C-alpha positions as CSV (number, residue, x, y, z in Angstrom):
1,M,-1.6,9.3,-29.9
2,A,-3.2,10.7,-32.7
3,L,-6.8,11.7,-33.6
4,S,-8.4,11.4,-37.3
5,G,-12.4,12.2,-36.0
6,E,-12.3,9.0,-33.0
7,K,-12.8,10.1,-29.7
8,L,-10.1,8.3,-27.7
9,N,-10.1,7.2,-24.5
10,D,-7.8,5.8,-22.9
11,E,-5.8,4.1,-19.6
12,H,-2.2,6.3,-18.4
13,I,0.1,6.6,-15.8
14,M,0.2,10.4,-15.3
15,L,1.7,12.7,-12.7
16,R,0.9,15.3,-10.2
17,K,2.7,18.4,-9.3
18,D,3.6,16.9,-6.4
19,G,5.7,14.8,-9.3
20,S,3.6,11.3,-8.0
21,I,2.3,9.1,-10.3
22,F,-0.8,8.1,-9.9
23,P,-3.5,5.8,-13.2
24,A,-5.7,7.7,-15.3
25,I,-7.9,7.0,-18.1
26,I,-8.3,10.2,-20.8
27,Y,-11.1,10.7,-22.5
28,A,-10.6,12.9,-25.7
29,S,-12.6,14.3,-28.7
30,P,-11.6,16.4,-32.1
31,I,-12.1,19.9,-32.6
32,S,-13.1,20.5,-36.0
33,R,-15.9,22.9,-37.6
34,N,-16.3,23.0,-41.7
35,G,-13.5,20.2,-41.5
36,R,-11.1,21.6,-40.0
37,S,-9.6,20.7,-37.2
38,L,-9.2,22.7,-34.5
39,G,-7.7,20.7,-31.7
40,L,-8.8,18.9,-28.7
41,R,-11.4,18.4,-25.6
42,G,-10.7,16.2,-23.1
43,I,-10.5,15.2,-19.1
44,V,-8.6,12.9,-17.3
45,V,-9.7,10.4,-14.8
46,D,-8.2,9.5,-11.8
47,I,-8.8,5.9,-11.8
48,N,-6.9,5.3,-8.6
49,E,-9.2,4.7,-6.2
50,R,-10.2,2.0,-9.2
51,K,-7.1,-0.2,-9.1
52,K,-7.0,-0.4,-5.3
53,I,-10.9,-2.1,-6.0
54,E,-9.1,-4.5,-8.0
55,E,-6.2,-5.0,-6.3
56,A,-8.1,-5.8,-3.0
57,Y,-10.7,-8.0,-5.6
58,M,-8.4,-10.0,-6.5
59,L,-6.6,-10.7,-3.3
60,S,-9.8,-11.3,-2.2
61,R,-10.7,-13.7,-5.1
62,N,-6.8,-15.9,-4.6
63,E,-7.3,-16.4,-1.0
64,A,-11.3,-17.6,-1.3
65,H,-9.9,-20.4,-3.6
66,R,-7.3,-21.7,-1.3
67,I,-9.4,-21.4,1.4
68,S,-12.2,-23.6,-1.4
69,K,-9.1,-25.7,-1.9
70,E,-8.7,-26.5,2.1
71,N,-12.3,-27.1,2.9
72,E,-12.4,-29.2,-0.3
73,I,-9.4,-31.5,1.5
74,L,-11.3,-31.5,4.4
75,A,-13.9,-32.8,3.4
76,E,-11.3,-35.4,1.4
77,I,-10.5,-36.1,5.1
78,G,-13.6,-36.4,6.5
79,R,-14.7,-39.2,4.1
80,I,-11.9,-40.2,4.6
81,V,-12.3,-40.6,8.6
82,S,-16.3,-41.0,7.7
83,S,-15.9,-44.6,6.5
84,T,-12.6,-46.2,8.8
85,L,-12.2,-45.9,12.2
86,N,-9.2,-47.6,11.7
87,I,-6.4,-44.8,12.0
88,E,-3.3,-46.0,10.7
89,E,-4.8,-47.2,7.1
90,V,-6.1,-43.1,7.6
91,Y,-2.4,-42.2,8.2
92,E,-1.0,-43.5,5.3
93,R,-3.5,-42.5,2.7
94,F,-2.8,-38.9,3.3
95,A,1.2,-39.2,4.3
96,A,0.5,-40.8,1.0
97,K,-0.9,-37.8,-1.1
98,P,1.0,-35.0,-2.2
99,S,1.0,-31.3,-0.6
100,S,-0.8,-29.2,-3.6
């Protein structure tokens, strides 16, 4: 993590005093005077809640995709059933299709 005049915004896994870990972003920038490097100034931001929200969003998105696929299948069934009253033909069409 070398700094040569640039700012740093990196995500890391940090360790709390109690031994637990948490995701964090470190914002740091160099401190210099008259071209001489004096050190760093920065903050550590706990992003655990943001990570939980991102994970919940991904789960919700995956569930919505699954439901969308199920709705497509149900719409296909409805279309076929409404186009024919021959239940054996309907059964044959869906029994032969592989499930995805």
